[in-house]
C-alpha positions, 0 to 999 in steps of 0.5 A, a space after each residue: 731216817 725215813 724208814 723208806 724201802 730202798 732199792 740200790 744197784 748191787 755193784 758199786 761203780 768206779 771211775 775207770 769204767 767210764 772212759 769216754 768224752 765226758 766226765 765219768 759221773 755224767 757218762 754213768 748217768 747217761 748210760 743208765 738212762 739209755 742215752 747212747 754216746 751217739 745221742 748224748 750230744 743232742 740230749 745235753 745240748 738241745 737245739 731248735 732242730 729238735 722241734 717238729 713242724 707244728 702243721 703235723 699235729 692233727 687238725 692244726 691246718 684247720 685251726 690255722 685256717 679258721 683263726 687266720 680267717 678271723 684275723 683277716 675279717 677282724 672278728 672278735 676272738 675269745 681265748 678260754 683258759 684254765 686257772 693253773 700255771 699251765 692254763 694261765 701261761 697258755 692264755 697269756 701266750 695266745 692272747 698276746 700273740 693275737 693282739 700283736 696281730 691286731 685282733 680284738 681278743 678277749 681272755 677268759 679264765 673261769 672262776 675256780 670256785 664258782 665255775 670249776 674246770 673247763 668250758 661252761 655254757 654261761 661263759 659262752 653266753 657272755 661271749 655271744 653278748 660281747 660279739 665273739 664269733 670264735 672261741 679258742 681253748 687252751 689247756 682245756 676243752 677236750 671234753 666240751 662236746 656239749 659246749 661246742 654244740 651250744 656255741 655252734 647254735 649261737 653262731 660261734 665256732 670253736 677251736 680246741 687246743 688241749 693236752 689232756 687224755 682223750 681216751 674213752 669218749 667222743 671228741 668235740 665236733 669243733 672246727 679243729 681239735 688240736 691235741 697230741 694225745 689224740 689216737 689219730 694224731 701222727 705227730 711224733 711227740 705227745 708230752 706237751 703241756 697246754 702251753 706247749 700246744 698253744 706255742 705250736 699253734 702260734 708257730 703254725 700261725 706265724 710261720 716263724 718258730 725262732 721269733 715265737 721262741 724269743 717271745 714266749 719260751 719263758 711262758 712255755 717253760 713256766 707252764 711245762 714245768 709247773 704241770 709236771 710234763 716230762 722234760 725230754 724230747 721237745 719239752 727239754 729244749 723248750 724249757 732249756 730255752 725258756 730258763 735262759 730267757 727267764 735268767 737273762 730277759 724275763 718279762 717284767 712281771 716274772 722278773 719281779 716275781 723272781 726277785 721276791 720268790 728266789 734267793 739273790 745269786 741263786 741259779 734259776 732252775 726248773 726246781 725254782 719254777 716248781 717250788 718258788 714261782 709256780 706256787 705263787 701263781 697257782 695261789 691266785 687261781 686256787 683262791 679265785 683270783 687268777 686275773 692277778 696271775 694273768 696281769 703278771 704275765 701280760 704287764 709291761 709296766 714295772 710298777 704294776 709288775 712289782 705290785 702284782 708280784 707282791 699280791 701273788 706272794 700275799 695270796 700264797 701265804 693265805 693259801 698256805 694257812 688254809 692248806 694247813 687247816 685242811 691237812 689237819 682235818 684230813 689226817 684226823 679223818 684218815 684214822 677211821 679209813 681202812 688201810 691200803 686202799 684209796 682215800 676218798 674223803 669229803 667235807 662241806 668245809 674245805 676250800 675247793 682251790 686247796 684240796 688238790 695240794 692236800 690230796 698230793 700230800 695224803 698220797 705221799 704220806 699213806 702211799 695210796 691214791 687220794 681223793 678229796 671232795 668238796 661237798 656243796 649241797 647235793 654235789 661234790 667236786 673232787 681233786 684226785 692224785 695217784 700214787 706209784 704206777 696206778 692209772 687214776 684216769 683209767 680207774 675213774 673211767 672204770 667207776 664212771 657210772 657213779 660219777 657225773 663227770 671226770 677228766 685229767 691224767 693218769 696221775 692227777 684228775 678231777 671229778 664231780 659226784 652227787 652226794 647220794 653216789 659218794 659211798 657207791 663210788 668209794 666202794 667201786 674205787 676200792 674194789 677196782 684198786 684191789 683187783 688191779 695189778 700194781 707194780 711194787 714201787 720202792 719208796 727210794 730208788 738210787 740210780 748209782 751206787 758210788 764205789 769210787 771217790 773220783 766220781 764225786 770230784 768238783 769236775 764230775 759234779 759240775 758236769 751234771 749241770 748239763 743234765 738240766 733241766 731236771 723234772 718229770 721224765 728227767 729226774 735229778 740223779 739220786 746216788 748212794 754211798 754204803 758203809 760210811 761213818 757218820 763223823 759229825 752232826 751239826 744242827 742248822 737253821 734253828 735246829 730244823 736242818 742238819 749239816 753232816 760229815 760222812 767218811 768213806 774210803 779215806 774221803 770226808 764228804 760234807 752233807 746237808 739234810 733238810 727238814 730233819 732234826 737231830 732227834 729225828 735222825 735216830 743215829 749217833 756219831 760213829 755209826 756206819 750208815 748208807 746215804 742216799 743223796 744228790 751231789 751238788 756244788 756249794 759256792 761260798 765266797 771263792 770256794 767251790 766244793 762238793 756237797 751231798 744233798 741227803 735224801 735219806 740215811 739208814 744204818 748200813 745194810 751189810 748184806 750186799 757187800 757180804 754177798 759180793 765178797 762171798 762171790 769173789 767180786 773185788 770190792 770197789 775202791 771206796 770200800 777197800 781201805 776200810 775192809 783191811 782187818 786189824 791183827 786183833 780182828 783177824 785173831 777174833 775171827 780165827 779163834 771163833 773158827 778154830 773153836 767151831 772147826 766147821 762153819 756153815 751159813 747163808 749170807 744172811 746167817 753170816 751177818 748174824 754170826 759175825 763175832 762182836 767187834 768185827 763188822 760182817 764185811 771184815 768177817 768175810 775178808 778174814 775168812 777169805 784170808 784164812 782160806 788163801 793162806 791154807 788155814 781153811 777150805 771153803 765150798 758152796 753147796 745148795 746156796 750154803 757156804 761151808 768153811 772147814 779148818 784144815 789140820 796142821 802138823 805140830 811142827 808146821 811153820 806159822 801161817 803168813 797172813 801177809 801172803 794173802 793176795 786179797 789182803 795185799 790187794 786191799 792194802 795197796 788200793 
């Protein structure tokens, strides 16, 4: 058990509520996400018609005109990128396209450790010496006002393509600034990653979007997923198309990496990019060796592809070891920090390329925004990660008087701070955080409360695959079952993981619970539990069965079902059979009621009053049965339920409990 706060729907859903053209579980998810039947087909089966004209992006015509002029005049062009997956795929895409047009094109990614993020003056000097007359940025440059002016003085034009926030500062005075997040950009979609903007640029240059998709959809999918961009709108189609290319016709480097980083026979998904492919590519940039990642994207040689993919895997192992060392030190430092405010940690020993990962882990562990700063002399460079709905970019802007520079998104950013200003920044950020209203964020939110085993048939679960690709903005549906009986606990994977069986409503569900041992579970066979899970198909040999991928377990919370029963709502199909009280349980409740003559309670108090040996929900059922057969009467006054035993003549016939309509309803279900 994680101890997380849960939020679950009040009422369980049933299959009979959804009778449209799709299986009921899929219909339920679509409805909850606001996707109407009219829009469902376009969402489930996106096609190229969802892509808008790239020339509608602000400054795209100017960008196309200047780049085309450079192509025609045989100018030397430099493409300036970034060292993460988005930047690497963006650069590889544009360099490949320009070279296919015969351009003498130089690709440049700054060294993360020596140069840091963004355009720098030293690189521009190098471009001048190399004869470059046009620089095109990808996934960076939106804050490069000074660098654009410097390049202009050297006779070099710049075209900026970026997707980062550009609120609160002057745009660079470049030939063109293509960024869907510009306030004056009328394009209908602003969720692109940097590689998405670069893709739009080559579509505009070529005038042939289908051909650009055939060439580059895999790179766009890699960068978009890795940069955690929302997988809705145009991104959904781009990633969907890119995954198809990665599966059926990947470029040599990615084909090698897929073989080394994923399990044979396992379907490649957006999650495969996030958790298997992207970390290996990012490892190169984090360790200042991004050239290997670019080589992986660009090579056409199978041997070079294999060697480069192995190098990236080796770099990733090294990155993991460094990360663990930094994590151990950071956790020790947190112990001396105030609770409930952003973490701002600094050290001279941390690796600049690794601290972003650690900041993310700290934010999740301590439920607050986290900033990790690598100090070097009198200056520090920090990686920032938010938590919940806190807008980190706005927070940095509010504290900018203490910073030398910053940039990024609401959820992730980077900053530069001088050592003397570090404590003032820490204090200012805490004060801003404490005075900023924050929406309460339950740690675990279940979309669907499953009330019918018919929703978890193989056909229903398989239909959820149409919701792919999953990711930011289109998360894998999280569901829950309440009041299930834990039937078995089997350690697997050397005791690191668990295989469980849950019984509910006469059905037994096979489950897996990764990264949890039996001792951490703190539950026993026979316990009643609530389970949060994502359903998936388990394919083993010729068998195809439903498996619940557990996210969290907790002892059953009886309050929701007791509230529904007291309010007269019929229980869900999956609940009914197990609500039928035995004769013994009915006798226990009657003796309690007869002895008290009068009971008064709120739903919370009822749970506390339930007699030993009778679950609270069955206690509610028993009280209702006695009311229906005339043994008691019930009323509700000022939020409190009152139950009173009715007097019966000595010669009155024995009450027929089986005459209760509610009891018959439960037994017949």
